[in-house]
C-alpha positions in Angstrom: 12.2 -3.6 22.7 9.9 -4.0 19.8 10.1 -7.1 17.6 8.6 -5.6 14.5 7.1 -2.4 13.1 4.6 -4.2 10.8 1.5 -3.0 12.6 2.8 0.5 13.1 3.6 0.9 9.4 0.3 -0.6 8.2 -1.6 1.7 10.7 0.3 4.7 9.4 -0.4 3.9 5.7 -4.1 3.3 6.4 -4.4 6.6 8.4 -2.5 8.4 5.7 -4.9 7.1 3.0 -7.9 8.0 5.1 -6.8 11.5 5.9 -4.9 12.7 2.8 -7.0 15.5 1.5 -7.0 14.3 -2.1 -7.6 10.6 -1.3 -10.1 11.3 1.5 -11.8 13.9 -0.6 -12.7 11.2 -3.1 -16.0 10.0 -1.6 -16.2 7.1 -4.0 -12.8 5.7 -2.8 -13.1 2.9 -0.3 -10.0 2.3 1.9 -9.7 -1.3 3.1 -7.6 -2.8 5.8 -6.9 -6.2 4.2 -9.1 -8.3 2.0 -12.6 -7.1 1.1 -15.7 -9.0 2.3 -17.9 -8.0 -0.6 -17.8 -8.1 -4.4 -15.7 -5.2 -5.8 -17.7 -4.9 -9.0 -18.4 -1.2 -9.7 -16.2 0.0 -6.9 -13.2 2.2 -6.5 -10.9 0.5 -3.9 -7.6 1.0 -2.2 -6.7 -2.1 -0.1 -3.6 -2.2 2.2 -2.4 -5.6 3.3 -4.1 -7.5 0.4 -2.8 -7.9 -3.2 -6.1 -8.7 -4.9 -5.3 -12.4 -5.0 -7.4 -15.4 -4.0 -8.8 -15.7 -0.5 -6.4 -18.4 0.3 -3.4 -16.0 0.5 -4.1 -13.6 3.3 -0.5 -12.5 3.9 -0.8 -8.9 5.0 3.0 -8.2 5.3 6.4 -9.8 5.5 9.4 -8.8 7.4 13.1 -9.5 7.2 15.6 -8.2 9.8 19.3 -7.8 10.1 21.5 -6.6 13.0 23.2 -3.3 12.5 27.0 -3.2 13.0 29.2 -0.4 14.3 32.6 -1.5 13.0 32.9 -5.1 14.1 30.6 -4.7 17.1 26.9 -5.7 16.8 24.7 -2.7 17.6 21.5 -3.3 19.7 19.6 -1.9 16.7 18.1 -4.1 14.0 17.1 -2.9 10.5 13.8 -4.3 9.3 12.6 -4.4 5.7 8.8 -4.6 5.4 6.9 -5.7 2.3 3.2 -4.8 2.5 1.0 -5.8 -0.5 -1.6 -3.4 -1.8 -4.4 -3.3 -4.4 -6.0 -0.3 -6.1 -8.9 -0.9 -8.5 -11.2 1.2 -10.6 -14.2 -0.8 -11.8 -17.1 0.9 -13.4 -19.7 0.2 -16.0 -19.0 0.8 -19.7 -16.0 -0.3 -21.7 -13.7 2.7 -21.7 -10.5 1.0 -20.6 -8.3 4.1 -21.0 -10.5 6.1 -18.6 -10.3 3.4 -16.0 -6.5 3.1 -16.4 -6.0 6.9 -16.3 -8.2 7.1 -13.1 -6.3 4.3 -11.4 -2.9 5.8 -12.3 -3.9 9.2 -11.0 -4.9 7.8 -7.7 -1.8 5.7 -7.5 0.4 8.8 -8.1 -1.5 10.7 -5.4 -1.0 7.8 -2.9 2.7 7.4 -3.8 3.3 11.1 -3.3 1.5 11.0 0.1 3.6 8.1 1.2 6.9 9.8 0.3 5.8 13.1 2.0 4.8 11.3 5.2 8.3 9.9 5.6 9.8 13.3 6.7 8.3 13.0 10.2 9.2 9.4 10.6 12.8 9.6 9.4 13.4 12.5 11.9 12.4 10.1 14.7 14.5 7.3 13.3 11.6 4.8 13.3 11.0 4.4 9.6 13.8 5.4 7.1 12.2 4.4 3.8 8.6 4.2 2.6 7.8 3.8 -1.1 5.6 2.1 -3.7 7.3 -0.7 -5.6 6.7 -3.8 -7.7 3.8 -2.4 -9.7 1.6 -4.6 -11.8 -1.2 -3.2 -13.9 -4.2 -5.5 -14.5 -7.1 -4.7 -16.7 -10.1 -6.5 -18.2 -13.5 -6.1 -19.7 -16.1 -7.9 -17.6 -19.9 -8.2 -17.6 -19.8 -5.5 -14.9 -17.7 -3.1 -17.1 -14.1 -2.3 -17.6 -11.7 -2.4 -14.7 -8.1 -1.4 -14.2 -6.2 -2.4 -11.1 -2.7 -1.9 -9.7 -1.2 -4.6 -7.6 1.7 -3.1 -5.7 4.1 -3.5 -2.8 4.8 -0.9 -0.1 8.4 -1.2 0.8 9.5 0.2 4.1 12.7 0.1 6.2 12.5 0.6 9.9 14.9 0.6 12.9 14.1 -1.5 15.9 
């Protein structure tokens, strides 16, 4: 019996981001598994398992589990809720904040739609019953390297174990 679906869901989300025709078709978009190892200035980045925070917080996911009940009897099935942080940033030269924000928002919409569409295959198998973007926070700033807009988000998933 599996103890968690954390790795399975992270792998699915990364594979989805790397193979979705719109996201993968954007040759400037870098898909990261976790925290970057280089400066993001001038980059277009989608990171899964990292929320754009300081290097000290390397939490890639959290999980909470509850036992399912059938009437008053405990089922051998647990329901797991996963929270996976993510970061999407558009950072380019120039000072056009609206352009950066619009580009980041368009990519976020595409990514969210791809997540929801991918759930159909999983919910049929019973592995993952919910997969959605949540807890969005837009950050934006003018820097010496140009304007940037970034979304910090959480991927919420529910899975059966």
